[in-house]
Biotite code that builds the C-alpha atoms (Angstrom):
import biotite.structure as struc

atoms = struc.array([
    struc.Atom([91.316, 156.852, -19.444], chain_id="A", res_id=1, res_name="MET", atom_name="CA", element="C"),
    struc.Atom([92.358, 158.015, -22.930], chain_id="A", res_id=2, res_name="LYS", atom_name="CA", element="C"),
    struc.Atom([95.937, 158.446, -21.752], chain_id="A", res_id=3, res_name="LYS", atom_name="CA", element="C"),
    struc.Atom([96.001, 154.904, -20.379], chain_id="A", res_id=4, res_name="VAL", atom_name="CA", element="C"),
    struc.Atom([94.633, 153.496, -23.639], chain_id="A", res_id=5, res_name="LEU", atom_name="CA", element="C"),
    struc.Atom([97.124, 155.512, -25.687], chain_id="A", res_id=6, res_name="ALA", atom_name="CA", element="C"),
    struc.Atom([99.973, 154.327, -23.474], chain_id="A", res_id=7, res_name="LEU", atom_name="CA", element="C"),
    struc.Atom([98.811, 150.707, -23.743], chain_id="A", res_id=8, res_name="ALA", atom_name="CA", element="C"),
    struc.Atom([98.545, 150.994, -27.532], chain_id="A", res_id=9, res_name="ALA", atom_name="CA", element="C"),
    struc.Atom([102.044, 152.476, -27.745], chain_id="A", res_id=10, res_name="ALA", atom_name="CA", element="C"),
    struc.Atom([103.440, 149.697, -25.557], chain_id="A", res_id=11, res_name="ALA", atom_name="CA", element="C"),
    struc.Atom([101.714, 147.039, -27.670], chain_id="A", res_id=12, res_name="ALA", atom_name="CA", element="C"),
    struc.Atom([103.100, 148.612, -30.849], chain_id="A", res_id=13, res_name="LEU", atom_name="CA", element="C"),
    struc.Atom([106.589, 148.755, -29.372], chain_id="A", res_id=14, res_name="LEU", atom_name="CA", element="C"),
    struc.Atom([106.420, 145.110, -28.337], chain_id="A", res_id=15, res_name="LEU", atom_name="CA", element="C"),
    struc.Atom([105.102, 144.005, -31.718], chain_id="A", res_id=16, res_name="SER", atom_name="CA", element="C"),
    struc.Atom([107.865, 145.855, -33.543], chain_id="A", res_id=17, res_name="ILE", atom_name="CA", element="C"),
    struc.Atom([110.634, 144.599, -31.300], chain_id="A", res_id=18, res_name="SER", atom_name="CA", element="C"),
    struc.Atom([109.346, 141.042, -31.544], chain_id="A", res_id=19, res_name="ALA", atom_name="CA", element="C"),
    struc.Atom([108.629, 141.011, -35.278], chain_id="A", res_id=20, res_name="CYS", atom_name="CA", element="C"),
    struc.Atom([111.654, 138.854, -36.059], chain_id="A", res_id=21, res_name="GLY", atom_name="CA", element="C"),
    struc.Atom([113.177, 141.073, -38.719], chain_id="A", res_id=22, res_name="VAL", atom_name="CA", element="C"),
    struc.Atom([116.763, 140.012, -39.280], chain_id="A", res_id=23, res_name="ASP", atom_name="CA", element="C"),
    struc.Atom([118.733, 143.162, -39.887], chain_id="A", res_id=24, res_name="VAL", atom_name="CA", element="C"),
    struc.Atom([122.130, 141.488, -39.660], chain_id="A", res_id=25, res_name="GLY", atom_name="CA", element="C"),
    struc.Atom([124.633, 143.780, -38.044], chain_id="A", res_id=26, res_name="THR", atom_name="CA", element="C"),
    struc.Atom([122.225, 146.703, -38.094], chain_id="A", res_id=27, res_name="VAL", atom_name="CA", element="C"),
    struc.Atom([120.877, 147.198, -34.604], chain_id="A", res_id=28, res_name="SER", atom_name="CA", element="C"),
    struc.Atom([120.423, 149.869, -32.012], chain_id="A", res_id=29, res_name="GLY", atom_name="CA", element="C"),
    struc.Atom([123.982, 149.382, -30.860], chain_id="A", res_id=30, res_name="SER", atom_name="CA", element="C"),
    struc.Atom([125.253, 150.688, -34.207], chain_id="A", res_id=31, res_name="ASP", atom_name="CA", element="C"),
    struc.Atom([123.317, 153.909, -33.858], chain_id="A", res_id=32, res_name="GLY", atom_name="CA", element="C"),
    struc.Atom([120.644, 153.467, -36.528], chain_id="A", res_id=33, res_name="THR", atom_name="CA", element="C"),
    struc.Atom([116.937, 153.310, -35.912], chain_id="A", res_id=34, res_name="THR", atom_name="CA", element="C"),
    struc.Atom([116.574, 149.989, -37.711], chain_id="A", res_id=35, res_name="SER", atom_name="CA", element="C"),
    struc.Atom([115.701, 147.686, -34.865], chain_id="A", res_id=36, res_name="ASP", atom_name="CA", element="C"),
    struc.Atom([113.294, 150.208, -33.425], chain_id="A", res_id=37, res_name="ALA", atom_name="CA", element="C"),
    struc.Atom([111.372, 151.311, -36.499], chain_id="A", res_id=38, res_name="ILE", atom_name="CA", element="C"),
    struc.Atom([112.004, 148.985, -39.430], chain_id="A", res_id=39, res_name="LEU", atom_name="CA", element="C"),
    struc.Atom([108.633, 148.267, -40.975], chain_id="A", res_id=40, res_name="SER", atom_name="CA", element="C"),
    struc.Atom([109.585, 145.728, -43.614], chain_id="A", res_id=41, res_name="SER", atom_name="CA", element="C"),
    struc.Atom([108.799, 142.068, -43.861], chain_id="A", res_id=42, res_name="VAL", atom_name="CA", element="C"),
    struc.Atom([111.638, 139.700, -42.868], chain_id="A", res_id=43, res_name="PRO", atom_name="CA", element="C"),
    struc.Atom([114.053, 139.204, -45.749], chain_id="A", res_id=44, res_name="GLY", atom_name="CA", element="C"),
    struc.Atom([112.786, 142.260, -47.630], chain_id="A", res_id=45, res_name="GLU", atom_name="CA", element="C"),
    struc.Atom([115.733, 144.523, -46.890], chain_id="A", res_id=46, res_name="GLU", atom_name="CA", element="C"),
    struc.Atom([118.128, 145.213, -49.736], chain_id="A", res_id=47, res_name="SER", atom_name="CA", element="C"),
    struc.Atom([121.170, 143.042, -49.498], chain_id="A", res_id=48, res_name="GLN", atom_name="CA", element="C"),
    struc.Atom([122.298, 143.024, -53.111], chain_id="A", res_id=49, res_name="THR", atom_name="CA", element="C"),
    struc.Atom([125.948, 143.269, -52.189], chain_id="A", res_id=50, res_name="GLY", atom_name="CA", element="C"),
    struc.Atom([126.445, 145.571, -55.176], chain_id="A", res_id=51, res_name="GLU", atom_name="CA", element="C"),
    struc.Atom([128.886, 148.412, -54.988], chain_id="A", res_id=52, res_name="GLU", atom_name="CA", element="C"),
    struc.Atom([127.390, 151.868, -55.434], chain_id="A", res_id=53, res_name="SER", atom_name="CA", element="C"),
    struc.Atom([128.218, 153.294, -58.834], chain_id="A", res_id=54, res_name="GLN", atom_name="CA", element="C"),
    struc.Atom([129.835, 156.579, -59.809], chain_id="A", res_id=55, res_name="ALA", atom_name="CA", element="C"),
    struc.Atom([127.512, 159.222, -61.247], chain_id="A", res_id=56, res_name="PRO", atom_name="CA", element="C"),
    struc.Atom([126.980, 159.338, -65.019], chain_id="A", res_id=57, res_name="ALA", atom_name="CA", element="C"),
    struc.Atom([125.700, 162.942, -64.950], chain_id="A", res_id=58, res_name="LYS", atom_name="CA", element="C"),
    struc.Atom([126.622, 166.060, -63.051], chain_id="A", res_id=59, res_name="ASP", atom_name="CA", element="C"),
    struc.Atom([124.914, 166.053, -59.618], chain_id="A", res_id=60, res_name="PRO", atom_name="CA", element="C"),
    struc.Atom([123.462, 169.539, -60.228], chain_id="A", res_id=61, res_name="GLU", atom_name="CA", element="C"),
    struc.Atom([121.863, 168.308, -63.458], chain_id="A", res_id=62, res_name="GLU", atom_name="CA", element="C"),
    struc.Atom([120.400, 165.276, -61.683], chain_id="A", res_id=63, res_name="ILE", atom_name="CA", element="C"),
    struc.Atom([119.095, 167.426, -58.825], chain_id="A", res_id=64, res_name="GLU", atom_name="CA", element="C"),
    struc.Atom([117.304, 169.723, -61.288], chain_id="A", res_id=65, res_name="ALA", atom_name="CA", element="C"),
    struc.Atom([115.520, 166.709, -62.827], chain_id="A", res_id=66, res_name="GLU", atom_name="CA", element="C"),
    struc.Atom([114.076, 165.246, -59.600], chain_id="A", res_id=67, res_name="VAL", atom_name="CA", element="C"),
    struc.Atom([111.245, 166.418, -57.342], chain_id="A", res_id=68, res_name="ASP", atom_name="CA", element="C"),
    struc.Atom([111.740, 167.952, -53.897], chain_id="A", res_id=69, res_name="ASP", atom_name="CA", element="C"),
    struc.Atom([110.418, 164.958, -51.958], chain_id="A", res_id=70, res_name="ASN", atom_name="CA", element="C"),
    struc.Atom([111.760, 161.708, -50.505], chain_id="A", res_id=71, res_name="LEU", atom_name="CA", element="C"),
    struc.Atom([111.394, 159.894, -53.833], chain_id="A", res_id=72, res_name="THR", atom_name="CA", element="C"),
    struc.Atom([113.367, 162.652, -55.556], chain_id="A", res_id=73, res_name="GLY", atom_name="CA", element="C"),
    struc.Atom([116.068, 162.557, -52.873], chain_id="A", res_id=74, res_name="LEU", atom_name="CA", element="C"),
    struc.Atom([116.360, 158.780, -53.234], chain_id="A", res_id=75, res_name="CYS", atom_name="CA", element="C"),
    struc.Atom([116.609, 159.075, -57.017], chain_id="A", res_id=76, res_name="SER", atom_name="CA", element="C"),
    struc.Atom([119.222, 161.822, -56.705], chain_id="A", res_id=77, res_name="PHE", atom_name="CA", element="C"),
    struc.Atom([121.392, 159.823, -54.304], chain_id="A", res_id=78, res_name="LEU", atom_name="CA", element="C"),
    struc.Atom([121.024, 156.618, -56.339], chain_id="A", res_id=79, res_name="ALA", atom_name="CA", element="C"),
    struc.Atom([122.084, 158.394, -59.533], chain_id="A", res_id=80, res_name="GLN", atom_name="CA", element="C"),
    struc.Atom([125.059, 160.079, -57.860], chain_id="A", res_id=81, res_name="THR", atom_name="CA", element="C"),
    struc.Atom([126.317, 156.848, -56.293], chain_id="A", res_id=82, res_name="GLY", atom_name="CA", element="C"),
    struc.Atom([125.261, 157.737, -52.759], chain_id="A", res_id=83, res_name="GLY", atom_name="CA", element="C"),
    struc.Atom([122.999, 154.735, -52.201], chain_id="A", res_id=84, res_name="VAL", atom_name="CA", element="C"),
    struc.Atom([122.570, 151.338, -53.794], chain_id="A", res_id=85, res_name="GLY", atom_name="CA", element="C"),
    struc.Atom([119.979, 148.591, -53.877], chain_id="A", res_id=86, res_name="GLY", atom_name="CA", element="C"),
    struc.Atom([116.283, 148.929, -53.218], chain_id="A", res_id=87, res_name="ASP", atom_name="CA", element="C"),
    struc.Atom([114.878, 151.073, -50.417], chain_id="A", res_id=88, res_name="PRO", atom_name="CA", element="C"),
    struc.Atom([112.877, 149.485, -47.594], chain_id="A", res_id=89, res_name="VAL", atom_name="CA", element="C"),
    struc.Atom([110.091, 151.579, -46.048], chain_id="A", res_id=90, res_name="ASP", atom_name="CA", element="C"),
    struc.Atom([110.629, 152.709, -42.469], chain_id="A", res_id=91, res_name="MET", atom_name="CA", element="C"),
    struc.Atom([108.010, 153.633, -39.849], chain_id="A", res_id=92, res_name="ALA", atom_name="CA", element="C"),
    struc.Atom([108.854, 157.321, -39.955], chain_id="A", res_id=93, res_name="ALA", atom_name="CA", element="C"),
    struc.Atom([106.171, 158.521, -37.550], chain_id="A", res_id=94, res_name="ASP", atom_name="CA", element="C"),
    struc.Atom([108.288, 157.366, -34.588], chain_id="A", res_id=95, res_name="PHE", atom_name="CA", element="C"),
    struc.Atom([110.512, 160.367, -35.213], chain_id="A", res_id=96, res_name="ILE", atom_name="CA", element="C"),
    struc.Atom([107.786, 162.695, -36.460], chain_id="A", res_id=97, res_name="GLY", atom_name="CA", element="C"),
    struc.Atom([108.683, 162.311, -40.140], chain_id="A", res_id=98, res_name="ALA", atom_name="CA", element="C"),
    struc.Atom([106.109, 161.808, -42.886], chain_id="A", res_id=99, res_name="VAL", atom_name="CA", element="C"),
    struc.Atom([108.098, 159.152, -44.764], chain_id="A", res_id=100, res_name="ALA", atom_name="CA", element="C"),
    struc.Atom([111.321, 157.194, -44.453], chain_id="A", res_id=101, res_name="GLY", atom_name="CA", element="C"),
    struc.Atom([113.383, 154.550, -46.216], chain_id="A", res_id=102, res_name="VAL", atom_name="CA", element="C"),
    struc.Atom([116.484, 152.498, -45.522], chain_id="A", res_id=103, res_name="GLN", atom_name="CA", element="C"),
    struc.Atom([119.175, 151.291, -47.917], chain_id="A", res_id=104, res_name="TYR", atom_name="CA", element="C"),
    struc.Atom([121.735, 148.566, -47.178], chain_id="A", res_id=105, res_name="ARG", atom_name="CA", element="C"),
    struc.Atom([124.536, 148.128, -49.669], chain_id="A", res_id=106, res_name="PHE", atom_name="CA", element="C"),
    struc.Atom([128.247, 147.573, -50.113], chain_id="A", res_id=107, res_name="SER", atom_name="CA", element="C"),
    struc.Atom([130.951, 150.160, -50.623], chain_id="A", res_id=108, res_name="TYR", atom_name="CA", element="C"),
    struc.Atom([134.505, 148.834, -50.380], chain_id="A", res_id=109, res_name="GLU", atom_name="CA", element="C"),
    struc.Atom([133.199, 146.115, -48.086], chain_id="A", res_id=110, res_name="GLY", atom_name="CA", element="C"),
    struc.Atom([130.460, 143.527, -47.810], chain_id="A", res_id=111, res_name="SER", atom_name="CA", element="C"),
    struc.Atom([126.980, 144.916, -47.150], chain_id="A", res_id=112, res_name="ASN", atom_name="CA", element="C"),
    struc.Atom([128.651, 147.458, -44.892], chain_id="A", res_id=113, res_name="ASN", atom_name="CA", element="C"),
    struc.Atom([126.639, 150.649, -45.438], chain_id="A", res_id=114, res_name="VAL", atom_name="CA", element="C"),
    struc.Atom([123.241, 151.523, -43.994], chain_id="A", res_id=115, res_name="THR", atom_name="CA", element="C"),
    struc.Atom([121.602, 154.784, -45.032], chain_id="A", res_id=116, res_name="VAL", atom_name="CA", element="C"),
    struc.Atom([118.266, 155.916, -43.644], chain_id="A", res_id=117, res_name="GLU", atom_name="CA", element="C"),
    struc.Atom([116.472, 158.885, -45.210], chain_id="A", res_id=118, res_name="LEU", atom_name="CA", element="C"),
    struc.Atom([113.455, 160.702, -43.768], chain_id="A", res_id=119, res_name="TYR", atom_name="CA", element="C"),
    struc.Atom([111.258, 163.531, -45.029], chain_id="A", res_id=120, res_name="GLU", atom_name="CA", element="C"),
    struc.Atom([109.616, 166.093, -42.740], chain_id="A", res_id=121, res_name="TYR", atom_name="CA", element="C"),
    struc.Atom([106.686, 168.406, -43.400], chain_id="A", res_id=122, res_name="ASP", atom_name="CA", element="C"),
    struc.Atom([108.186, 171.608, -42.040], chain_id="A", res_id=123, res_name="LEU", atom_name="CA", element="C"),
    struc.Atom([104.767, 173.298, -41.944], chain_id="A", res_id=124, res_name="ASP", atom_name="CA", element="C"),
    struc.Atom([103.303, 170.578, -39.699], chain_id="A", res_id=125, res_name="ASN", atom_name="CA", element="C"),
    struc.Atom([105.993, 169.479, -37.240], chain_id="A", res_id=126, res_name="LEU", atom_name="CA", element="C"),
    struc.Atom([104.750, 167.756, -34.105], chain_id="A", res_id=127, res_name="ASN", atom_name="CA", element="C"),
    struc.Atom([106.681, 167.805, -30.821], chain_id="A", res_id=128, res_name="GLY", atom_name="CA", element="C"),
    struc.Atom([108.608, 164.615, -31.608], chain_id="A", res_id=129, res_name="GLU", atom_name="CA", element="C"),
    struc.Atom([109.659, 165.919, -35.024], chain_id="A", res_id=130, res_name="ALA", atom_name="CA", element="C"),
    struc.Atom([110.809, 169.244, -33.590], chain_id="A", res_id=131, res_name="GLN", atom_name="CA", element="C"),
    struc.Atom([112.789, 167.515, -30.833], chain_id="A", res_id=132, res_name="ALA", atom_name="CA", element="C"),
    struc.Atom([114.531, 165.206, -33.325], chain_id="A", res_id=133, res_name="VAL", atom_name="CA", element="C"),
    struc.Atom([115.386, 168.030, -35.737], chain_id="A", res_id=134, res_name="LEU", atom_name="CA", element="C"),
    struc.Atom([116.620, 170.306, -32.933], chain_id="A", res_id=135, res_name="ASP", atom_name="CA", element="C"),
    struc.Atom([118.813, 167.539, -31.492], chain_id="A", res_id=136, res_name="SER", atom_name="CA", element="C"),
    struc.Atom([120.311, 166.611, -34.863], chain_id="A", res_id=137, res_name="VAL", atom_name="CA", element="C"),
    struc.Atom([120.972, 170.264, -35.629], chain_id="A", res_id=138, res_name="LYS", atom_name="CA", element="C"),
    struc.Atom([122.682, 170.725, -32.238], chain_id="A", res_id=139, res_name="ALA", atom_name="CA", element="C"),
    struc.Atom([124.828, 167.582, -32.066], chain_id="A", res_id=140, res_name="ASN", atom_name="CA", element="C"),
    struc.Atom([124.130, 165.095, -34.882], chain_id="A", res_id=141, res_name="GLY", atom_name="CA", element="C"),
    struc.Atom([122.272, 162.667, -32.618], chain_id="A", res_id=142, res_name="THR", atom_name="CA", element="C"),
    struc.Atom([118.750, 162.041, -31.365], chain_id="A", res_id=143, res_name="PHE", atom_name="CA", element="C"),
    struc.Atom([116.950, 159.558, -29.141], chain_id="A", res_id=144, res_name="THR", atom_name="CA", element="C"),
    struc.Atom([114.118, 157.272, -30.243], chain_id="A", res_id=145, res_name="VAL", atom_name="CA", element="C"),
    struc.Atom([112.504, 154.684, -27.973], chain_id="A", res_id=146, res_name="ILE", atom_name="CA", element="C"),
    struc.Atom([115.354, 155.079, -25.500], chain_id="A", res_id=147, res_name="GLY", atom_name="CA", element="C"),
    struc.Atom([118.095, 154.545, -28.109], chain_id="A", res_id=148, res_name="GLN", atom_name="CA", element="C"),
    struc.Atom([120.621, 157.184, -29.090], chain_id="A", res_id=149, res_name="GLU", atom_name="CA", element="C"),
    struc.Atom([120.970, 157.433, -32.858], chain_id="A", res_id=150, res_name="VAL", atom_name="CA", element="C"),
    struc.Atom([124.302, 158.832, -34.043], chain_id="A", res_id=151, res_name="THR", atom_name="CA", element="C"),
    struc.Atom([125.705, 159.987, -37.396], chain_id="A", res_id=152, res_name="ASP", atom_name="CA", element="C"),
    struc.Atom([122.515, 161.908, -38.204], chain_id="A", res_id=153, res_name="ALA", atom_name="CA", element="C"),
    struc.Atom([122.540, 164.818, -40.639], chain_id="A", res_id=154, res_name="TYR", atom_name="CA", element="C"),
    struc.Atom([120.002, 167.436, -41.716], chain_id="A", res_id=155, res_name="LEU", atom_name="CA", element="C"),
    struc.Atom([119.728, 168.753, -45.233], chain_id="A", res_id=156, res_name="SER", atom_name="CA", element="C"),
    struc.Atom([120.375, 172.469, -45.627], chain_id="A", res_id=157, res_name="ASP", atom_name="CA", element="C"),
    struc.Atom([116.664, 172.931, -46.381], chain_id="A", res_id=158, res_name="SER", atom_name="CA", element="C"),
    struc.Atom([115.857, 171.286, -43.032], chain_id="A", res_id=159, res_name="GLY", atom_name="CA", element="C"),
    struc.Atom([113.317, 169.039, -44.757], chain_id="A", res_id=160, res_name="LYS", atom_name="CA", element="C"),
    struc.Atom([115.346, 165.811, -44.791], chain_id="A", res_id=161, res_name="TYR", atom_name="CA", element="C"),
    struc.Atom([117.196, 163.715, -42.219], chain_id="A", res_id=162, res_name="LEU", atom_name="CA", element="C"),
    struc.Atom([119.881, 161.167, -43.078], chain_id="A", res_id=163, res_name="MET", atom_name="CA", element="C"),
    struc.Atom([121.550, 158.555, -40.894], chain_id="A", res_id=164, res_name="ILE", atom_name="CA", element="C"),
    struc.Atom([124.706, 157.182, -42.538], chain_id="A", res_id=165, res_name="TYR", atom_name="CA", element="C"),
    struc.Atom([126.510, 154.198, -41.019], chain_id="A", res_id=166, res_name="LYS", atom_name="CA", element="C"),
    struc.Atom([129.464, 152.352, -42.537], chain_id="A", res_id=167, res_name="ASP", atom_name="CA", element="C"),
    struc.Atom([131.112, 149.461, -40.706], chain_id="A", res_id=168, res_name="THR", atom_name="CA", element="C"),
    struc.Atom([134.306, 150.065, -42.704], chain_id="A", res_id=169, res_name="GLN", atom_name="CA", element="C"),
    struc.Atom([136.232, 152.984, -41.236], chain_id="A", res_id=170, res_name="THR", atom_name="CA", element="C"),
    struc.Atom([139.138, 153.265, -43.657], chain_id="A", res_id=171, res_name="ASN", atom_name="CA", element="C"),
    struc.Atom([140.064, 156.553, -45.309], chain_id="A", res_id=172, res_name="GLU", atom_name="CA", element="C"),
    struc.Atom([138.362, 155.765, -48.623], chain_id="A", res_id=173, res_name="GLN", atom_name="CA", element="C"),
    struc.Atom([135.059, 154.942, -46.931], chain_id="A", res_id=174, res_name="ASN", atom_name="CA", element="C"),
    struc.Atom([135.241, 158.047, -44.738], chain_id="A", res_id=175, res_name="GLU", atom_name="CA", element="C"),
    struc.Atom([135.839, 160.230, -47.817], chain_id="A", res_id=176, res_name="LEU", atom_name="CA", element="C"),
    struc.Atom([132.906, 158.576, -49.599], chain_id="A", res_id=177, res_name="HIS", atom_name="CA", element="C"),
    struc.Atom([130.680, 159.187, -46.577], chain_id="A", res_id=178, res_name="LYS", atom_name="CA", element="C"),
    struc.Atom([131.731, 162.838, -46.462], chain_id="A", res_id=179, res_name="GLN", atom_name="CA", element="C"),
    struc.Atom([130.947, 163.241, -50.182], chain_id="A", res_id=180, res_name="GLU", atom_name="CA", element="C"),
    struc.Atom([127.493, 161.670, -49.795], chain_id="A", res_id=181, res_name="ILE", atom_name="CA", element="C"),
    struc.Atom([126.691, 163.759, -46.710], chain_id="A", res_id=182, res_name="VAL", atom_name="CA", element="C"),
    struc.Atom([127.622, 166.927, -48.636], chain_id="A", res_id=183, res_name="GLU", atom_name="CA", element="C"),
    struc.Atom([125.432, 165.923, -51.600], chain_id="A", res_id=184, res_name="GLN", atom_name="CA", element="C"),
    struc.Atom([122.569, 165.104, -49.238], chain_id="A", res_id=185, res_name="PHE", atom_name="CA", element="C"),
    struc.Atom([122.891, 168.360, -47.315], chain_id="A", res_id=186, res_name="GLN", atom_name="CA", element="C"),
    struc.Atom([122.863, 170.418, -50.511], chain_id="A", res_id=187, res_name="GLY", atom_name="CA", element="C"),
    struc.Atom([119.822, 168.651, -52.005], chain_id="A", res_id=188, res_name="PHE", atom_name="CA", element="C"),
    struc.Atom([117.184, 171.236, -53.013], chain_id="A", res_id=189, res_name="LYS", atom_name="CA", element="C"),
    struc.Atom([118.729, 173.825, -50.691], chain_id="A", res_id=190, res_name="ALA", atom_name="CA", element="C"),
    struc.Atom([117.276, 177.259, -51.295], chain_id="A", res_id=191, res_name="GLU", atom_name="CA", element="C"),
])
């Protein structure tokens, strides 16, 4: 009986999320992010400032030393190094076993073309879903959530953070920027 109730509750939650009417523009399951499956914001709340991300004013190592080893610190680090722009929108991180998650949407050499999702995991308390996601990302840079394959996923070297980085612009400059941000992310608070 408990299994039936749990299954019914999960189905109701899935239906309510998929029917919530959040307009995520071009961000959908077909682009490989988790947005349409687990976005937990109110319609119109996502960051769409259209501002370009800015170059860092300080050395990334100096910035990293000043921030905490948590999702807020990671967000601050990436914002200060030009890796993300705009305001983060909270994500329903429990769908992938994470303790917290945020999404950024901003422009880099395009128009609102970059989506970055960041998630924090409690490595001492990983559930089965969390372990499956982390193992899959470590093995091939992808994972599946609610039947959708999410691509362009990266783990930090500490294993504590997950990033999904999507850019609709595929020119050389954008690819180099993505590579730089992925490297900064992966090195964040690595021991």
